[in-house]
N, C-alpha and C positions, 0 to 999 in steps of 0.2 A: 438350574435351580432344583429340578426334581422331576417327578412325573408330571407332564404337561397338564394344564387344566382340561377338564373333560366334562361335557354336559351329561344329564341323565342321572344325577344322583339324588337320593333321598336322604336328608339329613334331620336328625332329631337331637336337639340340645338337651342335655340332662344336667340339672342342677342339684348337687349335693348327693351324698351317699344314699339317702332315702330313695332316690330314683336311679342313680347310677348302678348301684350293686344289683337290684332286681333285674334291670335291662340286661346286664352282662350275663348274669346267671341264666336267665331265660333264653338267652341267645345260645349259650353253651349247651343247655339241655335240648335245643332244637337243631343243632348241628347234625348234619347226615354223613359227613365223610372226615373232615379234617378241622382240627383247632389248633391255632398258634397263639401263644400268649407270651408277652414280654413286659417286664415291669422293672422299675428301680426299687420301690419300696415293697417288701413283703414282710410284714412283721408278725403280729399276733392278734389275739381276739377272735371274735366270731367270724369276721370276713375271711381270715386266713383258713379257718375250718371249712367255711362254705365253698370256697374256690378249690381247696385241695380235694374235698370230696367230690365236687362236680367234675373235676378233670379226671379223677380215678374212675368214677362211674362211667364216664363216657369212652375212656380207654378200655374198660372191661366190656363195653358194648361193641368193641371192635373199630372205633375210630382211631385215627392217628392223632395223637395229642402231643404236642411239643410246648414246653415251658422253659423259658429262659429268664433267669432273674439276676440283677447285677450282684456281683459277689460282695460288694461294700454296702450297697443300699439294703440288700436282703440278708445281711449278716445276722440279724435277730430272728431269722426264720427257724422255726421249730423242726429239728430233724426228724422227728416222727412223722410230720406232714410229708416230708420229702420221701421217706421210706413208704409211706402209704400210696403215694403217686407212682412211684417207681415199681413197686410190686404189682400195681394194677396195669402196668404197661405204659405209663407216661414217660416220654423221652424228656428227662429233666437235666438242665445244666446251669451252671453259674457262669456269667460272663466275666472273663478276665480275673480269675482267682489271683489274689495277691499275696506273696510270701514276704516281699521286701516292705516293711512298714513306711518307708520313705515314699512309696508309691501309692499308698492307700487312697489318696484323693485324686489320683491322676486319671483322666480320660475314661470315665465311667460311661455306661449306657444309661441314659436318663429317659429313654423312650418308654412309652406306654402304648402297647398295641394289643389288641385282642382281635383275631380274624377267624371268621367262621366260614369254612367251605370256599375260601377265597373271594367271597362276595359280599359279606357284611363285616364291617370293621368298627372298632371303638378306639378312640384316643382322646388324650386330655391330660389331666394332672392327677387323677385319682391314685392312691396307693392301696395296697391290700393290708388294711390294718383297722383297728377299732376307732382310731381317731377320725375316720371318715363316716362313721355311723351317724344316722340322724339327718336333720335338716338345717343345721347351723342355728338352732334355737338357743343354745347355750355356749359358753366359752369352751365346753368340751367336744363340740361337734364342729369339725372343720368345714369352712366354705369352699366348694370345689365346683369346677365346670368340666364336663366330659361331653363327647358327641358320638353319636352313632351314625354311621355312613353306610349306605347301601348303594351300589352301582360301581361304575368304572374307576372311581377314585380309590375303591378298596385295593386295587393294584398297587398303589403307592405305599399303602400300609404293609401290604405283603413284601414289597421291596425292602422296606425298613427292617421288617423282621428278619428276612433272609440275609441281609447285609451283616447283621450281628450273629446270626445262627451260624454263618460261614466260618466263624472262629471256633466253633465246637468240633469234636471228632466226627460227627454225624454227616451223612450226605446233606447237601443243600436241598436237592430235589429228589423225590421218589421216582425212579425211572418208569414204573408202570402207573404213575398218577396222571390223571387229565386235568389241565388247568384251563377250562373254558373261559373266555372273556366275560367279565361280569355283565349281566344285562342292565339296560337302563331301568331305573326304579323311580326316578322323580325328575323335577325340573331345576336342580341346583347345579350350577357350574362350580367345580372344586378341583383343587390340586393339592398334592402332598409334597411338602418340602422336608427333606431329611438332611441332617448336618452331622459332620464328624470333625474331630480335632485334626488339624493340619497346618501347614504352613499358609500364610496370607490370611485373608479375610474369609470367614466362614459363609456358608450359604445361609445360615440362620441369621448372622449379622446383616448380610445383604438383604434378606427378606424384610426384616424389621425396619431397616433404613428405607427400602423402597416403598413400603407401605405408608411410612410417614412423609416421604417426599411426594407421593401421589395425592396427599390430603389436600383439599381445597377449602373445607370448612371446619372439620373437627377430627380429633384422634382421641379415643378412650382407651387407656392401657390399664390392665389389671396384671399385677405380677406378685407372686409370693415373695420373691427376692429380687432386689433392685440394686444393681451396680453396673450402669450402662457404660459401654466403651466410648472412646472419643468420637468415633463415627456416629453412634446413636445420639449422643448428646448434640453433636453439630446438626444432625437431622432435626432434631427437635427445636433447636435455636432457629434454624432457617424456617421451619414451619411457622413458628410464633411470628417471625418477622413478616411472613406472608399474610398474617391475619387469622391463621388456623388456630382454633381453640384446642389446647392439649391439656388433658386431664390425666392424672396418674394415681391409681389407687394401690396402696400397699397395706400390709398388715400393721396393726398398731400395737396395743399393749399385750396382746396375746400371741405375738410372733412366737414361733416354736424355737427359734434360735436367736439368742440375744445379740450374738456377734453379727449375724446376717441383718438384724434390725438396725444395728449401728452402721453397717456398710450402706444400707439404704439411706439413712439419715445423713450420712456424709455427703450425699449428692442432692439433698433438698434445696440448699441455698442456690447452687449452681443451676439446677432446673428451674427454680422460681424466678431467679434473675434472668434466665432465658425466655420467661414468659409462661411457662407451664403452671398449672394449678395442681397442688399436691394434697391428697386425702389419705387418712389412715383409717382402716376398718376396725371397729372397736367391739363388735359382737363375739368374735371368735377368731381362730387362726384362719386367715384368708390364704388359701393355696392355689387359687385359680390362675391361669395364665391365658389372657385373652387380649385381643385388640380389635376395635372397630373403627373403620375409617369412613367418614361421610355417610354413615347409615346404609352403606352399600356393600362394603367388603369386611368380611369377619374372619379372624384368625384364632384358632383354638388349638392348643397342643401341650407338648411337655416343656417347651422352652420358657424360662423365665427371662426377664429383662435384665439379665446380669452377665458378667464376664464369663462364668462357667458355662452357661448355656450358649452364649454367642461365640465362644471360641474353644472350648475345651471338651465338652461332653457330646455324646451321641444323642441327638434330639430329633423329633418329628413333630411337625405342625400340619394342621389341615387348614387351608385357606379357601374360604367360600365366597362366591361372588353372587350374593343373594340379599335384596333388602328384607326378605322375611327372616332369614336367620339373623342378619345383623340387627333387625328390630328386636327379636327376642333378647339378644345380648344387650341391646340398649336398655331394655326393661329391666333386666337383671342388674345392669350397672346403676341405674337410677335408684333401685331398691337398696342396693349396697351403699350407696351414698347416704340414704337415709340413716344408716347405722355407722356413719363415719364422721370424722372430724376434719375440717380443712386446716391445713398448716399455712399460715400466711407469713409473709417475709418479716413483718414486724414482730410477730410472736416468736418466730424462729431466731431472730437475733437476740432475743431476751433469754434464750436457753441457758442453763448453768454452765460455768466454765469446765466443770468435770465432765459433763457429756460432750463438750467440744474437744476435750482432750481424748476421751474414748474414741470418738469419731475419727480423730487424726490418727491414732494408733491403728485402728481397723483399716484405715485408708492405706496403709503401708502394705497390706496384703489383699488389696481390693481385687486384684487380678485372679485371685482363687476363690472369690465368693460367689 
């Protein structure tokens, strides 16, 4: 599955850009030797400036700074920011540059990783763009979840970064660099699961299904984009038959991609028939990707509960075996439900014929959503 579970980790759950960005920037400024950063989204606005300047400053301080952005996800990135970083000594690369337009959407790195000195890491769903500013107070401030982890599990995030960095022209490892094992920093058992496109069932699909299969009481899923594969739908169906309460929260009126919203809606009836309860978040765009099982196991990462994440893109999730971490995410889920609407089967069956038609059309390309 990935780096095996390790004890001794300290985990901090970060909710929304108001907390995520300062924590990441503080960690960058506190690094002593190395900084590795990988993201799918690097667009514009103040966060793009903040991170570019922070990376450039640390490179000028003599640290080895590596930045890897997806060539498609970061296509809106300002070239001036790239120049500022590279002139300061940052090793900057784009993951899988694409010349053939037919391949634009294929097999991207959707991973989010920030790693400092090989010992402190961040992952989750945040992108480097102004959409993530604030605290999800209005429709213009996206709702997000990210985590900071310190301890042995950081090795898993390092592996996720190096796996994608290996496709660049640069050496994977610096020959003169020491990589001491991360010290124990807390009491959370955690493991990193990374997934890549390939033949057969992906690690990420297996992870999501296993977590649902292990549930005895409840499963709460938050996903920015919803288009589960057959295996995931069967796992949810089986869980509901066992008496497990399954609740799924997705974006509502403020979804950033209308087609993705329709792709999610195309599965509502099937999931509700299976016994799951469906909710749509109505405050702003919901971009978090989390799962909590029985109030004990928590999963936070870059992977959505959709076909792209489960079978096509490079993804990374942090799974934590901790009632404390799960409890924090439970509180966040409950707060999000207060700002959400439940979709009932009766209400869903009355939706307009035009919407049904649109869902059907989108369903024809469900496997790339």
